[in-house]
Structure formats: structure tokens, C-alpha cells
C-alpha positions in Angstrom: 52.5 64.4 133.4 54.7 63.3 130.4 51.5 62.6 128.4 50.4 66.2 128.9 53.8 67.6 127.8 53.8 65.4 124.6 50.3 66.5 123.8 51.3 70.2 124.2 54.3 69.8 121.9 52.2 68.0 119.3 49.6 70.8 119.5 52.3 73.5 119.0 53.8 71.7 116.0 50.4 71.3 114.5 49.6 75.0 114.8 53.0 75.8 113.1 52.2 73.5 110.3 48.8 75.1 109.8 50.4 78.5 109.6 53.0 77.2 107.2 50.4 75.6 104.9 48.1 78.6 105.0 51.1 80.9 104.2 52.2 78.6 101.4 48.7 78.5 99.9 48.5 82.3 100.0 51.4 82.5 97.6 49.5 80.7 94.8 47.1 82.7 92.6 43.3 82.4 92.9 42.2 80.1 90.0 39.0 82.2 89.6 41.0 85.5 89.2 41.3 87.1 85.8 44.6 88.8 86.6 47.3 88.1 84.1 50.1 88.4 86.7 50.5 87.3 90.2 52.6 88.9 93.0 54.1 86.2 95.3 54.6 87.3 98.9 56.9 85.7 101.4 55.3 83.6 104.1 55.1 85.2 107.5 57.4 82.6 109.1 60.0 83.5 106.5 59.7 87.2 107.4 59.8 86.4 111.1 63.0 84.4 110.7 64.8 87.2 108.9 63.5 89.8 111.4 65.3 87.8 114.1 68.4 87.0 111.9 68.7 89.8 109.3 70.7 89.1 106.1 73.8 91.2 106.3 75.3 92.2 102.9 79.0 93.1 103.1 80.7 95.3 100.4 82.1 93.1 97.6 85.8 93.2 96.9 86.6 91.1 93.9 89.9 92.8 93.0 93.0 90.8 93.9 96.0 92.4 95.4 98.3 91.6 92.5 95.8 93.2 90.2 95.4 96.4 92.2 99.2 96.9 92.3 99.3 97.0 88.5 96.6 99.7 88.0 98.8 102.8 87.9 101.5 101.3 85.7 99.9 102.0 82.4 99.7 100.0 79.2 102.3 97.3 78.2 103.8 97.3 81.7 104.5 94.1 83.5 104.8 93.2 87.2 107.4 90.6 88.2 106.5 89.1 91.6 109.7 87.9 93.3 111.0 86.5 96.6 111.7 89.1 99.2 115.1 90.8 99.2 117.7 90.5 101.9 119.3 93.6 103.6 122.1 91.5 105.1 124.2 91.4 101.9 127.5 93.1 101.0 126.1 93.9 97.5 122.6 94.7 98.7 120.2 96.3 96.2 116.7 97.2 97.5 115.1 96.0 94.2 117.0 92.7 94.1 115.6 89.5 95.4 117.4 87.0 97.7 116.5 83.9 95.7 118.6 82.8 92.6 115.5 82.1 90.5 114.0 85.5 91.1 117.4 87.3 90.7 118.1 85.5 87.4 114.7 86.5 86.0 115.1 90.1 87.1 118.4 90.3 85.3 117.0 88.6 82.2 114.6 91.5 81.9 117.2 94.2 82.7 120.0 92.8 80.5 117.7 92.2 77.5 119.5 93.6 74.4 116.5 94.5 72.2 115.3 97.7 70.4 112.2 97.8 72.6 113.1 97.4 76.3 110.7 95.5 78.5 108.8 97.7 81.0 108.8 95.7 84.2 108.3 96.6 87.9 109.4 94.3 90.7 107.1 93.5 93.6 107.7 91.1 96.6 105.2 88.3 96.9 105.2 87.3 100.6 103.7 83.8 100.3 105.2 81.6 97.6 102.6 78.8 98.1 99.9 81.2 96.8 101.8 82.0 93.6 101.0 80.1 90.3 102.1 76.5 90.7 103.4 77.5 94.1 106.6 78.9 92.7 108.2 82.3 92.2 108.9 84.4 90.3 105.5 85.1 88.6 104.8 87.6 85.9 101.5 89.7 85.8 100.5 91.1 82.4 97.8 93.7 83.2 96.9 94.4 79.6 96.1 90.7 79.1 94.9 90.0 82.6 97.3 87.1 82.8 99.5 85.8 85.6 102.4 83.7 84.2 104.1 81.0 86.2 107.9 80.7 86.5 108.3 78.3 83.6 106.2 80.5 81.3 108.2 83.7 81.8 111.3 83.0 79.7 109.3 81.8 76.6 107.1 84.9 76.9 110.1 87.2 77.1 111.8 85.5 74.1 108.6 85.8 72.0 107.7 89.4 73.0 111.2 90.9 72.9 113.1 88.7 70.4 116.8 89.2 70.0 118.0 90.9 66.8 121.1 90.7 64.7 122.8 88.0 62.6 123.9 86.0 65.7 120.5 86.0 67.4 120.2 82.2 67.1 123.4 82.0 69.2 122.1 84.4 71.8 124.3 87.1 70.2 127.6 85.2 71.0 130.2 85.8 68.3 130.3 82.2 67.1 128.5 78.9 67.4 131.4 77.4 69.3 131.2 80.2 71.9 127.5 79.5 72.1 128.1 75.9 72.9 130.6 76.9 75.6 127.9 79.1 77.1 125.6 76.1 77.2 128.2 74.0 78.9 128.9 76.7 81.4 125.2 77.1 82.1 125.0 73.4 82.8 127.7 73.7 85.4 125.8 76.5 87.2 122.4 74.7 87.3 123.7 71.1 87.9 126.6 71.8 90.3 126.6 75.3 91.8 122.9 75.5 92.5 122.7 72.2 94.3 125.8 73.2 96.3 124.1 76.5 97.3 120.9 74.7 98.4 123.0 72.2 100.4 124.7 75.2 102.2 121.5 76.9 103.3 120.8 76.8 107.0 117.2 75.8 106.1 117.1 74.1 102.7 113.8 73.4 100.9 112.4 69.9 101.4 112.5 69.2 97.6 116.0 70.4 97.0 117.0 67.0 95.6 114.8 67.8 92.5 117.5 70.3 91.5 120.0 67.6 90.8 120.3 66.5 87.2 119.5 63.0 88.4 117.5 62.8 91.7 119.5 61.0 94.3 118.3 57.5 95.4 116.1 57.0 98.4 117.9 56.5 101.7 119.6 53.1 102.0 118.2 52.1 98.6 114.7 51.7 99.9 112.3 50.3 97.3 108.6 50.0 98.1 105.3 50.2 96.3 104.0 52.4 99.1 103.6 56.2 98.4 106.2 58.6 99.7 103.5 60.2 101.9 103.7 56.9 104.0 107.3 55.9 103.7 108.9 59.4 103.6 111.1 60.8 100.8 114.5 61.0 102.5 117.3 60.9 99.9 120.9 59.6 100.2 123.0 62.6 99.4 126.8 63.1 99.9 126.6 66.7 100.8 130.3 67.2 101.2 130.8 66.0 97.6 128.0 68.3 96.4 129.6 71.3 98.0 133.0 70.3 96.8 131.8 70.4 93.2 130.3 73.8 93.8 133.6 75.1 95.0 135.2 73.8 91.8 132.7 75.8 89.8 133.6 79.0 91.7 137.3 78.4 91.0 136.6 77.8 87.3 134.5 81.0 87.0 137.3 83.1 88.5 139.5 81.9 85.6 136.9 82.4 82.9 135.4 85.8 83.9 138.5 87.8 82.7 138.2 86.5 79.1 141.0 85.3 76.9 142.7 88.6 76.9 142.5 89.1 80.6 140.5 92.3 80.2 137.3 93.1 82.2 134.6 92.0 79.8 131.3 90.2 79.9 131.2 86.4 80.2 132.9 84.6 77.3 134.0 87.9 75.8 130.5 88.9 74.8 130.0 92.5 73.6 127.1 93.1 75.9 125.6 91.3 79.0 123.0 88.7 78.3 121.2 85.6 79.5 124.5 83.8 80.5 125.5 86.8 82.6 122.0 86.8 84.3 122.5 83.2 85.2 126.0 83.5 86.6 125.6 86.8 88.4 122.4 85.6 90.1 124.0 82.6 91.5 127.2 84.4 92.6 125.0 87.1 94.2 123.2 84.7 96.5 126.4 83.0 97.6 127.5 86.2 99.4 124.4 85.9 101.7 125.6 82.5 103.0 127.1 82.2 106.5 130.7 83.3 106.6 131.9 79.8 107.6 130.1 78.1 104.6 132.6 76.5 102.3 131.1 78.2 99.3 131.3 81.6 101.0 134.9 81.0 102.0 135.6 80.0 98.3 134.6 83.5 97.3 137.3 85.1 99.5 140.0 86.5 97.3 138.0 86.1 94.0 138.5 89.7 93.0 137.6 89.1 89.3 134.3 87.5 90.3 133.5 90.4 92.7 134.3 93.0 90.1 132.2 91.1 87.5 129.2 90.9 89.9 129.4 94.6 90.6 129.6 95.4 86.9 126.5 93.4 86.1 124.5 94.8 88.9 125.5 98.4 88.1 124.6 97.9 84.4 121.2 96.4 85.4 120.5 99.1 88.0 120.6 101.8 85.4 117.5 100.2 83.8 115.5 99.8 87.0 
């Protein structure tokens, strides 16, 4: 019985091969023909296959979401993609992000003191991992069909909308010494207040140690040639000390924000808000969203000068939104 079945299978395969060969030969031109062109026809087995499994062509949609959002904005406009905002905030603004990097960049645009003001629209990007270099904010330039990553935005802003005036090299501060003071104050914000804020988050980012000026050592001084993917990348961080330094920065800002004369002015007695105000206000703003029992949040209680300063910066920026 098995011999009969095998013979039947071989016979069927042989017939299929005969059909395939005949169909294939039918696609080649007759060498005796005088025709200058030949029409190739699909073999019958090919047609039979697609009769059973037809090729479905779906409508093509090549336009990305971040491009479609920019269509109605017009020429020379830009779209700044930011982290989502937070409604649970005492100084909530619907247009303002909840992340210090995004808030700082938003304020850099809105506080820009140039003759031509940047035309920018804010949009929330829901998935940070899909942004350029997996970081936000990101800037879309529709006229150039470019999407700039976070570290490319500030250089583009400085080149496209350069500062003017005799003190432009000092970021429009009245003197070089004031400019150096601004640099020192900026270092306090990025090297001490920002790590303290990240340490205070209920769910901090896994790479938060990268925000330290010097990355903390591996846990218990572990040294190994094995990659971190095998050994882990746990860092030895004195979180209480990190937060304590952040509280000291808040106390220092309360004394600085009033200026030498004690009047309500911009940071370091600047005539108009600028990049330093964008940096400081962005990091003060996100502190108010921390849990009420957080040491940084408690340190803000009673800091009336800082609160008025934050309100003043946000009100100034909101007029340009």
C-alpha cells in the first residue's frame, strides 16, 4: 500500500513540474519569430496562486505625525516637542511642561530678547524614547524638514536669533563680572539643584547619576571588566547629602532674587529676563510639583521672593505664547 501512495505522490509532483516547465518555456520568445518585442505572460501556477491569495494594496501613509502637526503653521514657524504638562501644580500653565529641560527650553524661546521673535508652537510628545536621541525636548523646523535633538536646539536658537547690543557677548548682563556670576549661579542649578530634584522624585530616571558633575562610584567600589549589562550599574549616592545641597541652593536664591537694592528685578539685576532666568525659573517651577513632605518642597515654604519671581517670569513669558 505504501508503495502505491509514494508512486501517486511522485506522479503528482511530476505533473506539476511538467506544467511549471511548459509555463516557463511559454514566457520565452520563439527564436523563429520576426517580432522585435516580446510580451511575457505570467505562468498559470502564478496566476492560480494569486487567485487563492490576492495581493492586497493598502493606502500608503508616509507622513509622520510630527510633520502633519506643522502643516498649518506657515513659513519660518517651529514646533517644540516637550514632555507633557502637569495639572497638579500651584502655578499650572496649560502650555508649560512638567520637566525642567522642556520648561527651560520653552522659556529660552519666550524670553529671547531679539528684534525678530522666534515663532514657536509647543506640542506634547507622548513617548520620549521615540524622540531624537531618545530625549526631549525636540525642535521641528518645517521649512527645513529637520528635527533637532535636545543638544542642537540652543546652538540653533543662538545662531538664528542672535542677541544684539554692546553686551551681547555677556548675554546682555551689564558687566563681565556679572556675567561670571551668572555662570557660577548656573553651575549651582545644574550641578546641585537638579540632582537634588531628581533624587526627590517618587520615580527617578534610571540614569539620574549622569546629571552629577562627576558620576558617583559604583556601589561598594565594585571594579570589574564585565559590562554593566551583566553586573548592573547601581551607584553609591548619599541622597541626604545631595538633597541638603539642593536646599542650600534654594536658600541662596531667595537672597539673590531681590537684587542688591532689594527691588523686584530680574536675576542679578538684569534689565530684562534672559537665559539665566529661564534656567532658574524652570527648576523652581518643577519643585512645586514635588510631594508636600519632600525636603525641597518644604524649603520653598515661606520663600515669598522666589514665588513672586517665578510668577513674574511666567507672566512675562505667557504674553508671548
